[in-house]
C-alpha positions, 0 to 999 in steps of 0.5 A: 562737931566735924573736925574737918570743917573747912574755914568758911571764907567765901570769895565773892566775885560777882563773876560771869564765867565762860567754861567748856562743858567737860566730862565730870569736870575737874574741881577747878571747873566746879569751883568756878561754877560755885563762885560765879553768878552766871555760867556760859558754856562754850558751844562753838569750839573745835574739838581738841584731843587729849583734853578733859572734853572727853576724859576725867581723872580719879583716885584709883587703888593704884594712884591717879587713873585716866578715864577716857571716852572714845569718840568718833573722829571726822573721816575727812580729817578736818576739824569738827566742833565739839558739839558735833562729836559723836560717842564711839559705841563699838564697846561698852566704855560706860560699864568700864568707867563705872567699874573703875569708879566703884573700885576707886570709891566704894569705900569712900564715905559718900559713894553709896549716898550718891550712887543712885544719882550717878549710875544712870549716866552710865546706863543712858546711851547718848549720841553726842559727847556734848549732851553727855557732858552737860548731863554730868554737870547737871547731875553733880550740880544737883548732888551739890544742891547748886543752881544749874542753868544752861547758858550757851554761846552762839559763836566763838569769841576770842575776847568774851565779856565773861571771865574766860576759864576755857583753858581749864578744859586742858588739864596741862594748862590748869595750874590751880592748887587746892586745899587738901581733903581726905581721900581713900588712898591718901596713905599710899599716894598722898593727896592728889590735887584737882581730880574730877569733882566726883572725887570731892563729892564721894569723899566730902559729901555735903561739905563739898559745896563749902569747899568749892566756894572757899577755894582761891582761883 
């Protein structure tokens, strides 16, 4: 029997949640998704710099590492909606990100198991950031064997009827603390909380969905 099995206590909320689609989202975002009956993705927000809309955090051999997607900003300096933001293609950031994931997780228990599912996202050339983000969420959902359905907003709502988790896109405002699980470099740097869901997936494999459903938000 696996001694690392998490205590199974699923939080049942009958919740509809509103989230920003982010790049390989944080564990907190996927915990919300795993515990919700319906997810609605925000499509009408203005893009904000230095948020997880175009970045994720992983556990590298040197500790926490930021992987940032370069995007094209509006030439007139005016705000643009996230769904209209285009990816920068002047250099191969996809190759750089995948090499970083390999360095971080090649020795994790489940990297090779999910490698063929994850790699194509770093080979396909998207034009828009939003399309890329939604595909990363879809791929991870399939790896977790978690139902995935895209429900989109048609206007920006200040007071949505869904439980509002849009603040989770800004890592500085995300104060969730989660149960520890084994990480590749924990002997060097200890447990790093709330990284990209890829960290959980590569380290916990099939246990990941149970972990997500069992976290308190």
